[in-house]
N, C-alpha and C positions, 0 to 999 in steps of 0.2 A: 536416711540418705539426704533427704531434702533439708532436714534440720542441720546436718553437718555442713552442707553447702551454704546454708544461710549464715551459719556461724563464721565460716571461712570468708564469706563475702563481707560480713560486718567487720572482721579483723583486718581486711584489706583497707578499710577506710580509717582504721585506728591511727596510723602514723599521721595522716593528714589532719585528723581531729586533734591529735596532740599538738601538732604545729599550730593549728588555728587557736587552740586554747592558750598556748604559750604566747603567741603574738598578741592576743587580747589582754593578757595579764602583764606583759612587759610594758613598762612605762618608758617614754622617751627621755633622753637626756639632752639638754640644750646647752650648746656652747655659745656664749655671747662675746662677740668681738667688736668693741666700739671703735669708731674712727678716732684718730688722734687730734681731731679739731672739732670745736663747737662753734655754731653760729648763734650768737646771742642778740636778742632784739627786744624792742618795746614799741608796740603799735596800738591801734584801737582794739586789737585782740588781747592786749595786756602783755605781761612778760612772756617771752618766747624763747625756746631752745630748739634749734634744728641741728640734727646730727645724723650721720650714717651709721647704721648698725648691721653687722653681719651675724646671721644665726645659722648654726649647724645642728641638724637633728641627728642624734646618735641612737642606736638600738632600734628605733622605729620612727615612722613619720610623726609629725607634730602639727597640731592645730593651735595657732596662737590666737587667743581671744582678745587680749589687750596687752599693751605695754605702758607702764607708768614710770614716772621719775619722782623720787623724793630728793629735793635739793636742800641741803643744810649749810648755812653760813657758819663760819668759825665762832660766831657768837650764839650758836644753837638755834637761830631762827630757821624754821623749816617750812618749806612750801611743797605742795604736791602739784605735779603737772600730768596731764593726760594726753595721750596721742590723739591728734586730730586728722592727720593725713600722712600718707607715705608716697614716695616716688621711687620708681625703679627704672633702670636703663634696659630697654628691650633689645636694642641692637645698635651698632655703630655703622654709619654710612660713610664710606670714603669719598671725599669730594674730588672732582677732576682737577687736573693741572697742579697737583701737589698742594692743593689749598687746605689740606688737613682733613679732619674727619668731623662728622656731625652725629652726636649721640641722639637716639630717639628715646624719649622718656614717656612714662605713663604715670600720671598723678591721680590719686583717688582718695576718698575719705577712708579713714582707718576703721575697719570693721573686724577683719580677721586675716591671718596669713597662714596658708597651708604649705608646710615644708616636708618634702619627701625624705626618706631615710638617707643619711649621708649626703644630703644636698646642702649646699651653702646658698642662703638667701640673703642678699644685701639690699637694704632699703635706706633711703634718706627719709627720716621721720620728723614731723613737726609736732612739738609738744607745747601746750598752752596751760597756763595756771588755772586750776579748778575753781578756786574761790572767785577770782576775777571774772571768769566766764559766766558764773552763776549770777553775780551782781550786775554785770554788763547786760545780760539778756533781760533782766527785770527792768533796768532803767531805760533801755532802748524801747521796750514795749510801752512803758509809761510816757516816754517822750513822743512816740508815734501817735499814741492816743491824744495827747495834748495838741499835736500838730493837726490831727484830723478835726478835733473840736474847733480849733481856730479857723480852719478852712470852712467848716460848715457854718460858722458864725460870721463869715465874710470879714474876718480880722486878719491883719498882716502877720505873716509868719515871724517877723521880727519880734513880735510879742513873746515868742518862746524864750527870749533872753531873760524875761522876768519870771519864767515858770520854774517851779520847784524841781521838776524832773530833769529839765535841761541843765540846770546848774548842778544838780547831784551827779549827772553824767560827766560834766566837766570836772567836778571834784574827784570822781573816780579815777580819771586819767591822771590827775595831779597826785592823789594819795596812793594810787595803785602802783606807782613806780617804787620798787623796793630793791633794785640792784645796788649792791654795796661794794666798796673796796674791801679786798681781803680774800681769804681762801674759802672755796666751796667744795663740798663733797656731794657727788651725785650717786644715788643708789638706783640703778636701772632694775626694774621689776618686770619680768616677762611671765605672763600667765598662760599656761598651756591647758587645753581642754580636759585632759585625763589626769592631771596632777592637782593636789590640793594646795600646795605651797608654790609660790612663784620661783622661777630661776632668777638669780640676782648677779649683779656685777657692780663693783664700786670703782669710781674714777674721781679724780680731784682736779681742780683748776683754780687759777687766781685771777681776780679782776683788779685792774689798776684804776687810779683816779681818772686817767684819760678815757678808759673804757666807759666808766660811769658817766663822765661828762659828755661823751659822744652820744650815749643813749638818752641822756636826760633832755637833749635838744628835741627829742621826739614828742615830748609832752605838748609843746606848742603846736606841733604838727597834728596831734590828736584833736586838739581844739579846732584847728583849721578844717579837719575832715568832717567833724560833726556839723560845723557851720555850713560846709558845702552840702552835706546830706540833707539838712533840714531847712536851711534858710537861704543860702546864696549858691545856687548851682553853677554860677560862673567862676567860682574859685577853682584853682587847679588842685588836683590830687597831690598830696605831699609825696616827696621822695624820702623814704625812711633811711635813717642811719642804722648801720649794723656794725657789730664788732666780732671778729673771728679770733678765737682764743684756743691756744694749744692746751691739751690736757697734760697734767704732770706725769712724768715717768714714775711708775711704781716699782 
């Protein structure tokens, strides 16, 4: 009798166990909905792409580990960008006397995004070029070391102008500018924790000669900022030029 009751008790848990196993084996499906506009820039962080992306998790919740961009020019020059930060609107506060509304936003370093099943998560994401970031980090460390050595030797920081590291850093800002006139293709790659291959979405846009000319003005601003950082703190921080570009209709 006790054996029969034990079997019946175990069978009562069977439906829940089947549901649990099914949920664990079901992979999420992600729908990627990009904004129809890109914010393109060039600063001391290098080439930059900022854009809003909406993600919808279907079938089950999704844990986004990273989002990357592969940017390919029509001449087949390809660059890889990694996400650095994302921003979301928490809520909107209505201002008194019909003065409009004020959105409250949260900005944080890009580490991961958790999306519940059938939830739409919209983020503005900042992407920066991988190779530029690696080289910039190395040259910044070298320049900092040179500045410390000058200070310890009681030499003026203006001597940095003759240092190899400082001039290589300036050259990076000059040579690292690679925005070009023409058509670009963006491959958005979203990596989810439980899937092997990323979810992808393709978009295209065009850069004009005016777009490139506008952003190229930032090279001199990059030089001004490192001058302020290492040598002359009285210089003003630069105001960066940006260009907003509509994506093509597919």
